C-alpha beads as a LAMMPS data file, in Angstrom:
LAMMPS data file: protein, C-alpha beads

368 atoms
367 bonds

1 atom types
1 bond types

-500.0 500.0 xlo xhi
-500.0 500.0 ylo yhi
-500.0 500.0 zlo zhi

Masses

1 110.0

Atoms # bond

1 1 1 -25.242 -8.936 -3.078
2 1 1 -26.399 -8.488 -6.653
3 1 1 -23.666 -6.738 -8.697
4 1 1 -24.853 -6.058 -12.191
5 1 1 -22.290 -3.544 -13.478
6 1 1 -18.569 -2.842 -13.252
7 1 1 -16.825 0.249 -14.573
8 1 1 -13.101 0.528 -15.137
9 1 1 -11.372 3.894 -15.548
10 1 1 -7.752 3.863 -16.638
11 1 1 -6.271 7.182 -15.464
12 1 1 -2.997 8.948 -15.527
13 1 1 -1.770 11.851 -13.416
14 1 1 1.554 13.708 -13.227
15 1 1 3.313 13.710 -9.871
16 1 1 3.995 17.148 -8.345
17 1 1 7.634 16.080 -8.087
18 1 1 9.399 12.974 -9.453
19 1 1 9.732 10.051 -6.976
20 1 1 13.046 8.139 -7.202
21 1 1 14.411 4.829 -5.958
22 1 1 17.445 2.900 -7.246
23 1 1 14.976 1.041 -9.462
24 1 1 13.975 4.155 -11.322
25 1 1 12.076 7.431 -11.225
26 1 1 8.276 7.827 -11.371
27 1 1 7.104 11.101 -12.982
28 1 1 3.586 10.039 -13.998
29 1 1 1.356 7.531 -12.353
30 1 1 -1.189 5.268 -14.207
31 1 1 -3.847 3.348 -12.392
32 1 1 -7.292 1.793 -12.641
33 1 1 -10.275 3.081 -10.760
34 1 1 -12.944 0.386 -10.242
35 1 1 -16.627 0.958 -9.673
36 1 1 -18.915 -1.967 -8.816
37 1 1 -22.677 -1.182 -8.971
38 1 1 -25.459 -3.138 -7.337
39 1 1 -29.102 -3.445 -8.517
40 1 1 -30.125 -0.328 -6.542
41 1 1 -27.409 1.795 -8.204
42 1 1 -25.189 1.927 -5.122
43 1 1 -21.481 2.117 -5.983
44 1 1 -18.351 0.647 -4.345
45 1 1 -14.895 1.920 -5.258
46 1 1 -11.581 0.127 -5.661
47 1 1 -8.206 0.955 -7.219
48 1 1 -5.751 -1.073 -9.258
49 1 1 -2.346 -0.104 -7.894
50 1 1 -0.029 -1.859 -10.381
51 1 1 2.487 0.392 -12.121
52 1 1 2.846 0.903 -15.886
53 1 1 5.934 -1.341 -15.964
54 1 1 6.782 -4.444 -13.828
55 1 1 9.430 -2.877 -11.635
56 1 1 7.705 -3.518 -8.327
57 1 1 5.925 -6.787 -9.064
58 1 1 5.200 -8.662 -12.303
59 1 1 1.797 -6.974 -12.624
60 1 1 1.241 -3.863 -14.696
61 1 1 -1.730 -1.651 -15.487
62 1 1 -2.046 -3.536 -18.791
63 1 1 -1.945 -7.032 -17.300
64 1 1 -4.343 -6.034 -14.519
65 1 1 -6.746 -4.610 -17.080
66 1 1 -6.586 -7.864 -19.081
67 1 1 -7.111 -10.119 -16.075
68 1 1 -10.045 -8.039 -14.793
69 1 1 -11.746 -7.808 -18.140
70 1 1 -11.278 -11.335 -19.410
71 1 1 -11.329 -13.390 -16.138
72 1 1 -12.274 -11.689 -12.830
73 1 1 -15.158 -9.418 -13.832
74 1 1 -16.952 -12.314 -15.700
75 1 1 -16.510 -14.476 -12.574
76 1 1 -17.904 -11.727 -10.382
77 1 1 -20.915 -10.859 -12.517
78 1 1 -22.064 -14.459 -13.004
79 1 1 -21.658 -15.377 -9.313
80 1 1 -24.000 -14.783 -6.404
81 1 1 -22.158 -13.671 -3.297
82 1 1 -23.451 -12.731 0.133
83 1 1 -20.214 -11.360 1.663
84 1 1 -16.932 -9.902 0.261
85 1 1 -14.894 -12.625 1.913
86 1 1 -16.321 -15.035 -0.683
87 1 1 -14.244 -13.371 -3.410
88 1 1 -11.027 -15.002 -2.234
89 1 1 -12.584 -18.394 -2.973
90 1 1 -14.256 -17.125 -6.165
91 1 1 -10.920 -15.832 -7.532
92 1 1 -8.837 -18.783 -6.260
93 1 1 -8.851 -20.394 -9.705
94 1 1 -6.659 -17.478 -10.912
95 1 1 -3.051 -17.639 -9.836
96 1 1 -1.383 -14.559 -8.503
97 1 1 -2.554 -11.300 -10.155
98 1 1 -3.159 -9.978 -6.635
99 1 1 -3.449 -6.298 -7.571
100 1 1 -6.187 -7.066 -10.112
101 1 1 -7.997 -9.149 -7.514
102 1 1 -7.618 -6.549 -4.758
103 1 1 -9.042 -3.752 -6.910
104 1 1 -12.309 -5.655 -7.321
105 1 1 -12.365 -7.087 -3.830
106 1 1 -11.861 -3.658 -2.209
107 1 1 -14.641 -2.176 -4.318
108 1 1 -17.006 -4.975 -3.172
109 1 1 -16.041 -4.336 0.454
110 1 1 -16.815 -0.650 0.032
111 1 1 -20.164 -1.484 -1.549
112 1 1 -20.960 -4.042 1.188
113 1 1 -20.273 -1.450 3.933
114 1 1 -22.440 1.088 2.065
115 1 1 -25.259 -1.424 1.844
116 1 1 -25.032 -1.754 5.643
117 1 1 -24.830 2.094 5.896
118 1 1 -21.690 1.720 8.016
119 1 1 -18.048 2.920 7.732
120 1 1 -15.930 0.160 6.279
121 1 1 -13.384 0.482 9.072
122 1 1 -16.069 -0.422 11.592
123 1 1 -17.227 -3.317 9.457
124 1 1 -13.638 -4.604 9.443
125 1 1 -13.452 -4.364 13.226
126 1 1 -11.191 -1.322 13.399
127 1 1 -10.922 0.736 16.566
128 1 1 -9.006 3.825 15.664
129 1 1 -10.809 7.118 14.860
130 1 1 -7.444 8.744 14.148
131 1 1 -4.351 7.125 12.515
132 1 1 -0.704 8.214 12.537
133 1 1 0.700 9.164 9.117
134 1 1 4.154 8.422 7.716
135 1 1 5.854 9.851 4.673
136 1 1 8.449 8.669 2.148
137 1 1 11.427 10.707 0.925
138 1 1 12.742 9.644 -2.444
139 1 1 15.473 11.411 -4.434
140 1 1 18.840 10.409 -5.829
141 1 1 20.390 13.514 -4.167
142 1 1 21.162 13.569 -0.458
143 1 1 20.524 17.269 -0.141
144 1 1 17.122 16.950 -1.789
145 1 1 16.213 13.965 0.408
146 1 1 17.103 16.016 3.476
147 1 1 15.031 18.914 2.246
148 1 1 12.070 16.487 1.843
149 1 1 12.591 15.222 5.368
150 1 1 12.664 18.817 6.702
151 1 1 9.291 19.453 5.003
152 1 1 7.684 16.285 6.311
153 1 1 8.942 16.938 9.820
154 1 1 7.527 20.431 9.752
155 1 1 4.120 18.982 8.697
156 1 1 4.188 16.688 11.765
157 1 1 4.660 13.288 10.113
158 1 1 5.534 10.835 12.856
159 1 1 7.801 8.573 10.813
160 1 1 9.900 9.144 7.762
161 1 1 11.091 6.481 5.353
162 1 1 14.013 7.051 3.001
163 1 1 15.061 5.017 -0.020
164 1 1 18.562 3.558 0.136
165 1 1 20.954 1.550 -2.046
166 1 1 24.651 0.547 -1.682
167 1 1 25.631 3.772 -3.419
168 1 1 23.942 6.202 -1.019
169 1 1 23.061 4.420 2.200
170 1 1 25.606 5.181 4.915
171 1 1 26.244 8.787 3.891
172 1 1 22.514 9.492 3.445
173 1 1 21.505 8.032 6.844
174 1 1 24.444 9.636 8.556
175 1 1 23.515 13.067 7.089
176 1 1 19.877 12.713 8.130
177 1 1 20.772 11.552 11.636
178 1 1 23.125 14.568 12.015
179 1 1 20.214 16.986 11.489
180 1 1 17.490 14.794 13.053
181 1 1 18.996 12.839 15.913
182 1 1 15.603 11.797 17.362
183 1 1 13.550 11.306 14.189
184 1 1 11.624 8.064 13.834
185 1 1 13.483 6.892 10.736
186 1 1 13.431 3.769 8.614
187 1 1 15.100 2.774 5.337
188 1 1 13.688 1.040 2.311
189 1 1 16.081 -0.892 0.097
190 1 1 13.683 -2.288 -2.533
191 1 1 15.940 -5.414 -2.770
192 1 1 19.123 -3.422 -3.554
193 1 1 21.428 -5.777 -1.571
194 1 1 22.491 -9.414 -1.473
195 1 1 23.438 -11.571 1.451
196 1 1 27.123 -10.775 0.654
197 1 1 26.387 -7.203 1.815
198 1 1 25.612 -8.277 5.395
199 1 1 28.756 -6.759 6.852
200 1 1 28.005 -3.500 4.993
201 1 1 24.396 -3.440 6.274
202 1 1 25.693 -3.940 9.831
203 1 1 27.090 -0.382 9.571
204 1 1 23.532 0.855 9.715
205 1 1 22.987 -0.708 13.133
206 1 1 24.434 2.388 14.792
207 1 1 21.916 4.909 13.476
208 1 1 18.850 3.875 15.462
209 1 1 16.708 2.945 12.463
210 1 1 13.244 1.520 13.139
211 1 1 13.834 -1.056 10.451
212 1 1 15.352 -1.791 6.996
213 1 1 12.637 -2.765 4.588
214 1 1 13.191 -5.525 1.956
215 1 1 16.963 -5.426 1.786
216 1 1 17.340 -8.703 -0.153
217 1 1 15.561 -10.380 -3.158
218 1 1 11.890 -9.581 -3.900
219 1 1 10.831 -13.190 -3.556
220 1 1 13.240 -14.253 -0.825
221 1 1 12.268 -15.364 2.667
222 1 1 15.083 -17.726 3.669
223 1 1 18.093 -15.411 3.176
224 1 1 16.364 -12.678 5.056
225 1 1 16.301 -15.023 8.033
226 1 1 20.089 -15.344 7.870
227 1 1 20.462 -11.578 7.575
228 1 1 18.186 -10.823 10.500
229 1 1 20.354 -12.963 12.741
230 1 1 23.312 -10.757 11.732
231 1 1 21.648 -7.401 12.202
232 1 1 20.563 -5.566 15.330
233 1 1 18.257 -3.446 13.167
234 1 1 14.841 -4.881 12.482
235 1 1 14.224 -6.355 9.075
236 1 1 10.859 -5.647 7.432
237 1 1 9.514 -7.693 4.557
238 1 1 7.409 -6.144 1.817
239 1 1 7.574 -7.662 -1.683
240 1 1 8.338 -11.153 -0.238
241 1 1 4.937 -11.345 1.456
242 1 1 2.186 -11.968 -1.125
243 1 1 0.089 -14.409 0.803
244 1 1 -0.762 -15.681 4.316
245 1 1 1.485 -18.655 3.681
246 1 1 4.417 -16.295 2.891
247 1 1 3.828 -14.511 6.175
248 1 1 3.596 -17.689 8.104
249 1 1 6.883 -18.972 6.546
250 1 1 8.702 -15.743 7.244
251 1 1 7.635 -15.732 10.874
252 1 1 8.595 -19.389 11.361
253 1 1 12.047 -18.795 9.919
254 1 1 12.598 -15.566 11.862
255 1 1 13.100 -13.659 8.632
256 1 1 11.716 -10.328 9.936
257 1 1 10.348 -8.449 12.923
258 1 1 7.970 -6.248 10.849
259 1 1 5.735 -6.923 7.860
260 1 1 4.553 -4.184 5.518
261 1 1 0.949 -5.051 4.468
262 1 1 -0.292 -3.662 1.182
263 1 1 -3.822 -4.467 0.111
264 1 1 -2.878 -4.695 -3.545
265 1 1 0.189 -6.876 -3.008
266 1 1 -1.640 -9.487 -0.970
267 1 1 -4.908 -9.541 -2.924
268 1 1 -7.252 -7.518 -0.760
269 1 1 -8.722 -7.284 2.722
270 1 1 -9.342 -10.944 3.400
271 1 1 -5.617 -11.850 3.177
272 1 1 -4.469 -8.529 4.633
273 1 1 -6.567 -9.050 7.771
274 1 1 -5.489 -12.644 8.090
275 1 1 -1.796 -11.593 7.950
276 1 1 -2.534 -8.897 10.521
277 1 1 -4.147 -11.379 12.852
278 1 1 -1.306 -13.905 12.433
279 1 1 1.298 -11.214 13.210
280 1 1 -0.516 -10.073 16.323
281 1 1 -0.621 -13.661 17.520
282 1 1 3.125 -14.178 16.813
283 1 1 4.461 -10.858 18.088
284 1 1 5.457 -9.476 14.667
285 1 1 4.560 -5.834 14.108
286 1 1 2.723 -4.631 10.991
287 1 1 2.144 -1.373 9.244
288 1 1 0.358 -0.323 6.053
289 1 1 2.520 0.337 2.970
290 1 1 1.855 2.718 0.107
291 1 1 2.130 2.576 -3.661
292 1 1 2.069 6.231 -4.780
293 1 1 -1.739 5.782 -4.885
294 1 1 -4.652 7.903 -5.859
295 1 1 -7.298 8.779 -3.322
296 1 1 -9.430 5.637 -3.558
297 1 1 -6.608 3.310 -2.501
298 1 1 -5.470 5.866 0.091
299 1 1 -8.975 5.711 1.654
300 1 1 -8.897 1.939 1.741
301 1 1 -5.428 2.072 3.401
302 1 1 -6.899 4.296 6.121
303 1 1 -9.711 1.781 6.755
304 1 1 -7.176 -1.036 7.052
305 1 1 -4.925 0.993 9.372
306 1 1 -7.730 1.239 11.982
307 1 1 -7.166 -2.395 12.969
308 1 1 -5.560 -2.976 16.371
309 1 1 -2.175 -4.211 15.078
310 1 1 -1.425 -1.217 12.919
311 1 1 0.307 0.789 15.710
312 1 1 3.206 1.936 13.549
313 1 1 2.656 4.861 11.128
314 1 1 2.089 3.693 7.577
315 1 1 2.823 5.220 4.198
316 1 1 -0.383 7.198 4.193
317 1 1 0.356 10.840 3.434
318 1 1 -2.033 13.594 2.361
319 1 1 -3.464 13.779 -1.125
320 1 1 -1.395 16.839 -1.727
321 1 1 1.836 14.829 -1.220
322 1 1 1.764 13.648 -4.853
323 1 1 -1.113 15.359 -6.618
324 1 1 -2.117 18.889 -7.433
325 1 1 -5.671 17.611 -7.196
326 1 1 -6.762 14.118 -6.191
327 1 1 -9.721 12.190 -7.667
328 1 1 -11.667 11.932 -4.387
329 1 1 -13.645 14.308 -2.258
330 1 1 -12.920 15.083 0.462
331 1 1 -9.210 14.766 -0.066
332 1 1 -7.048 12.978 2.487
333 1 1 -5.428 15.586 4.784
334 1 1 -2.762 15.213 7.478
335 1 1 -2.974 17.509 10.434
336 1 1 -0.057 17.476 12.918
337 1 1 0.935 14.000 11.688
338 1 1 -2.577 12.549 12.078
339 1 1 -5.400 11.507 9.690
340 1 1 -8.950 11.586 10.902
341 1 1 -10.750 8.408 9.827
342 1 1 -13.904 9.156 7.749
343 1 1 -17.189 8.228 9.349
344 1 1 -19.324 8.101 6.193
345 1 1 -20.579 4.829 4.682
346 1 1 -17.974 2.609 3.061
347 1 1 -14.533 4.216 2.657
348 1 1 -16.139 7.582 3.410
349 1 1 -15.152 9.391 0.202
350 1 1 -16.720 9.972 -3.206
351 1 1 -15.179 10.257 -6.633
352 1 1 -14.565 13.791 -7.853
353 1 1 -16.206 13.223 -11.218
354 1 1 -14.876 16.447 -12.770
355 1 1 -11.278 15.514 -11.877
356 1 1 -11.745 11.882 -12.816
357 1 1 -12.923 12.919 -16.291
358 1 1 -9.861 15.187 -16.736
359 1 1 -7.376 12.392 -16.067
360 1 1 -9.171 9.375 -17.595
361 1 1 -7.564 7.696 -20.613
362 1 1 -10.182 4.923 -21.015
363 1 1 -13.455 3.920 -19.479
364 1 1 -15.057 0.523 -20.062
365 1 1 -18.335 -0.856 -18.770
366 1 1 -19.225 -4.466 -18.076
367 1 1 -22.709 -5.690 -17.149
368 1 1 -24.850 -8.792 -16.872

Bonds

1 1 1 2
2 1 2 3
3 1 3 4
4 1 4 5
5 1 5 6
6 1 6 7
7 1 7 8
8 1 8 9
9 1 9 10
10 1 10 11
11 1 11 12
12 1 12 13
13 1 13 14
14 1 14 15
15 1 15 16
16 1 16 17
17 1 17 18
18 1 18 19
19 1 19 20
20 1 20 21
21 1 21 22
22 1 22 23
23 1 23 24
24 1 24 25
25 1 25 26
26 1 26 27
27 1 27 28
28 1 28 29
29 1 29 30
30 1 30 31
31 1 31 32
32 1 32 33
33 1 33 34
34 1 34 35
35 1 35 36
36 1 36 37
37 1 37 38
38 1 38 39
39 1 39 40
40 1 40 41
41 1 41 42
42 1 42 43
43 1 43 44
44 1 44 45
45 1 45 46
46 1 46 47
47 1 47 48
48 1 48 49
49 1 49 50
50 1 50 51
51 1 51 52
52 1 52 53
53 1 53 54
54 1 54 55
55 1 55 56
56 1 56 57
57 1 57 58
58 1 58 59
59 1 59 60
60 1 60 61
61 1 61 62
62 1 62 63
63 1 63 64
64 1 64 65
65 1 65 66
66 1 66 67
67 1 67 68
68 1 68 69
69 1 69 70
70 1 70 71
71 1 71 72
72 1 72 73
73 1 73 74
74 1 74 75
75 1 75 76
76 1 76 77
77 1 77 78
78 1 78 79
79 1 79 80
80 1 80 81
81 1 81 82
82 1 82 83
83 1 83 84
84 1 84 85
85 1 85 86
86 1 86 87
87 1 87 88
88 1 88 89
89 1 89 90
90 1 90 91
91 1 91 92
92 1 92 93
93 1 93 94
94 1 94 95
95 1 95 96
96 1 96 97
97 1 97 98
98 1 98 99
99 1 99 100
100 1 100 101
101 1 101 102
102 1 102 103
103 1 103 104
104 1 104 105
105 1 105 106
106 1 106 107
107 1 107 108
108 1 108 109
109 1 109 110
110 1 110 111
111 1 111 112
112 1 112 113
113 1 113 114
114 1 114 115
115 1 115 116
116 1 116 117
117 1 117 118
118 1 118 119
119 1 119 120
120 1 120 121
121 1 121 122
122 1 122 123
123 1 123 124
124 1 124 125
125 1 125 126
126 1 126 127
127 1 127 128
128 1 128 129
129 1 129 130
130 1 130 131
131 1 131 132
132 1 132 133
133 1 133 134
134 1 134 135
135 1 135 136
136 1 136 137
137 1 137 138
138 1 138 139
139 1 139 140
140 1 140 141
141 1 141 142
142 1 142 143
143 1 143 144
144 1 144 145
145 1 145 146
146 1 146 147
147 1 147 148
148 1 148 149
149 1 149 150
150 1 150 151
151 1 151 152
152 1 152 153
153 1 153 154
154 1 154 155
155 1 155 156
156 1 156 157
157 1 157 158
158 1 158 159
159 1 159 160
160 1 160 161
161 1 161 162
162 1 162 163
163 1 163 164
164 1 164 165
165 1 165 166
166 1 166 167
167 1 167 168
168 1 168 169
169 1 169 170
170 1 170 171
171 1 171 172
172 1 172 173
173 1 173 174
174 1 174 175
175 1 175 176
176 1 176 177
177 1 177 178
178 1 178 179
179 1 179 180
180 1 180 181
181 1 181 182
182 1 182 183
183 1 183 184
184 1 184 185
185 1 185 186
186 1 186 187
187 1 187 188
188 1 188 189
189 1 189 190
190 1 190 191
191 1 191 192
192 1 192 193
193 1 193 194
194 1 194 195
195 1 195 196
196 1 196 197
197 1 197 198
198 1 198 199
199 1 199 200
200 1 200 201
201 1 201 202
202 1 202 203
203 1 203 204
204 1 204 205
205 1 205 206
206 1 206 207
207 1 207 208
208 1 208 209
209 1 209 210
210 1 210 211
211 1 211 212
212 1 212 213
213 1 213 214
214 1 214 215
215 1 215 216
216 1 216 217
217 1 217 218
218 1 218 219
219 1 219 220
220 1 220 221
221 1 221 222
222 1 222 223
223 1 223 224
224 1 224 225
225 1 225 226
226 1 226 227
227 1 227 228
228 1 228 229
229 1 229 230
230 1 230 231
231 1 231 232
232 1 232 233
233 1 233 234
234 1 234 235
235 1 235 236
236 1 236 237
237 1 237 238
238 1 238 239
239 1 239 240
240 1 240 241
241 1 241 242
242 1 242 243
243 1 243 244
244 1 244 245
245 1 245 246
246 1 246 247
247 1 247 248
248 1 248 249
249 1 249 250
250 1 250 251
251 1 251 252
252 1 252 253
253 1 253 254
254 1 254 255
255 1 255 256
256 1 256 257
257 1 257 258
258 1 258 259
259 1 259 260
260 1 260 261
261 1 261 262
262 1 262 263
263 1 263 264
264 1 264 265
265 1 265 266
266 1 266 267
267 1 267 268
268 1 268 269
269 1 269 270
270 1 270 271
271 1 271 272
272 1 272 273
273 1 273 274
274 1 274 275
275 1 275 276
276 1 276 277
277 1 277 278
278 1 278 279
279 1 279 280
280 1 280 281
281 1 281 282
282 1 282 283
283 1 283 284
284 1 284 285
285 1 285 286
286 1 286 287
287 1 287 288
288 1 288 289
289 1 289 290
290 1 290 291
291 1 291 292
292 1 292 293
293 1 293 294
294 1 294 295
295 1 295 296
296 1 296 297
297 1 297 298
298 1 298 299
299 1 299 300
300 1 300 301
301 1 301 302
302 1 302 303
303 1 303 304
304 1 304 305
305 1 305 306
306 1 306 307
307 1 307 308
308 1 308 309
309 1 309 310
310 1 310 311
311 1 311 312
312 1 312 313
313 1 313 314
314 1 314 315
315 1 315 316
316 1 316 317
317 1 317 318
318 1 318 319
319 1 319 320
320 1 320 321
321 1 321 322
322 1 322 323
323 1 323 324
324 1 324 325
325 1 325 326
326 1 326 327
327 1 327 328
328 1 328 329
329 1 329 330
330 1 330 331
331 1 331 332
332 1 332 333
333 1 333 334
334 1 334 335
335 1 335 336
336 1 336 337
337 1 337 338
338 1 338 339
339 1 339 340
340 1 340 341
341 1 341 342
342 1 342 343
343 1 343 344
344 1 344 345
345 1 345 346
346 1 346 347
347 1 347 348
348 1 348 349
349 1 349 350
350 1 350 351
351 1 351 352
352 1 352 353
353 1 353 354
354 1 354 355
355 1 355 356
356 1 356 357
357 1 357 358
358 1 358 359
359 1 359 360
360 1 360 361
361 1 361 362
362 1 362 363
363 1 363 364
364 1 364 365
365 1 365 366
366 1 366 367
367 1 367 368
């Protein structure tokens, strides 16, 4: 693969409605759209999914931009690679910065599949032509959250996730269960609790939740193992799993029964697929998480979710969930809770250049 040019577009779009967790409210979303271009002019697309501030992980749009510009892109342009899997070794001299790495790695995977004239999901070994979609309800108000759940349920989403914290958990879940006794429901805590809250979290065992996602510290694995022993409800790890080693440690300790795999958080496809394979081997279930993404990342999530182990609906909603108009065409659509996997080359979508231009704050080009 001869990659002779990389384009970075820093973009910003306003959400249709604010998205809230106990950590804060997101009203606008910044991100980085990546284009890698080979010597024939073929383009592969990736997306930097870090947020503007380091509330989810230590990475931000600013730090990702710096690492890509000053370190990763020069490494990529001066290296000769024959397969996208080689990027994990190429970037191994750079510690962490997984979202910056993933944005370039995913773009190279898209380009590679396009060079083969095959859909990326087939190149990865996926076997699902349709995937199940899940949605996330996020509001500080119980009534508003329930209204969101009503809307998602009416649209056919097969699994709903709600954000919880010690201030709103029991009453919120109880209210939702009252109206939706058979809903496939899970709760995401975004590290709102400590191990001292174990007895409180046990109260959620009676509501038939599929799982509680990341109840304890963002970098904790050990204390989650102690909590899982106390709870009947499945624990799912998200922020704690940034590498294959993290996943292996969590499984060995019995810290969780589910792992949320996000391409950006783990550094791209190579690690994501390795975690998926390990979990299948060890009997731990996986699903694909979301980051309030734009369409490029959403398309990559769809490709990942075609792998055999992703049998639980991920955070992959339609483009219209967050945006008045997405930056890809065709947009991602959910029909009766399902998403049809694109069959075009690569991720199967193209950039909507008109829309991209409207929302772009900065474009920079790097070449040999």
